[in-house]
C-alpha positions in Angstrom: 3.9 -4.5 -6.4 6.9 -2.3 -5.8 6.3 0.4 -3.3 3.5 -1.4 -1.6 3.8 -1.9 2.2 2.5 -5.3 3.7 -0.9 -3.9 4.6 -1.5 -2.5 1.2 -0.5 -5.8 -0.4 -2.9 -7.7 2.0 -5.8 -5.3 1.2 -5.1 -5.6 -2.5 -5.0 -9.5 -2.3 -8.2 -9.4 -0.4 -10.1 -7.5 -3.0 -8.6 -9.8 -5.7 -9.8 -12.9 -3.8 -13.2 -11.4 -3.4 -13.6 -11.7 -7.2 -11.9 -14.9 -8.0 -10.9 -16.6 -4.7 -12.4 -18.9 -2.3 -13.8 -18.5 1.2 -10.6 -20.0 2.5 -8.5 -17.3 0.7 -10.7 -14.7 2.3 -10.3 -16.1 5.9 -6.4 -16.5 5.4 -6.0 -13.0 4.3 -8.2 -11.6 7.0 -6.4 -13.7 9.5 -3.1 -12.3 8.1 -4.3 -8.8 8.8 -6.0 -7.6 5.5 -8.6 -4.8 6.5 -12.0 -5.9 5.8 -13.4 -2.5 4.8 -10.3 -1.4 2.8 -11.1 0.3 -0.5 -8.9 0.2 -3.6 -7.8 3.1 -5.6 -10.1 2.0 -8.5 -12.7 4.4 -10.0 -15.9 3.4 -7.9 -14.2 2.7 -4.8 -16.0 -0.3 -3.5 -14.7 -2.8 -0.9 -14.2 -6.5 -1.0 -17.9 -7.2 -0.3 -19.0 -5.0 -3.2 -16.5 -6.8 -5.4 -17.6 -10.3 -4.3 -21.2 -9.4 -4.9 -20.6 -7.7 -8.3 -18.6 -11.0 -9.4 -21.2 -13.2 -8.0 -18.6 -15.0 -5.7 -21.1 -16.2 -3.2 -18.6 -18.0 -1.0 -16.3 -15.0 -0.8 -19.2 -12.7 0.1 -20.5 -15.1 2.8 -17.0 -15.3 4.4 -16.8 -11.5 4.3 -20.2 -11.2 5.9 -19.5 -13.9 8.6 -16.3 -11.8 9.4 -18.2 -8.7 9.8 -18.1 -6.9 6.5 -20.5 -4.0 6.5 -23.3 -4.2 3.8 -24.1 -0.5 4.1 -21.1 1.4 2.6 -22.0 2.7 -0.8 -20.0 2.5 -4.1 -21.5 4.7 -6.9 -24.7 4.8 -4.9 -25.2 1.1 -4.6 -25.1 -1.2 -1.6 -23.6 -4.6 -1.8 -26.9 -6.4 -2.3 -26.5 -6.7 -5.9 
């Protein structure tokens, strides 16, 4: 993680937690300053909610929605309602 500032690290950790983490991980990262609508540099550009939905991580998706994640942003023409 060399070269990443604190904000970038938090945002990256949030996207990882959306796939494999718990709701508590999501809340902790958001409380620490992760940006709920941040997008990674990966090819299709989805945010944490898209990643959680794609991975089937329902607790993470609910935590993100409870914190105000926007269901509308598109990634490859899809909304997060996978």
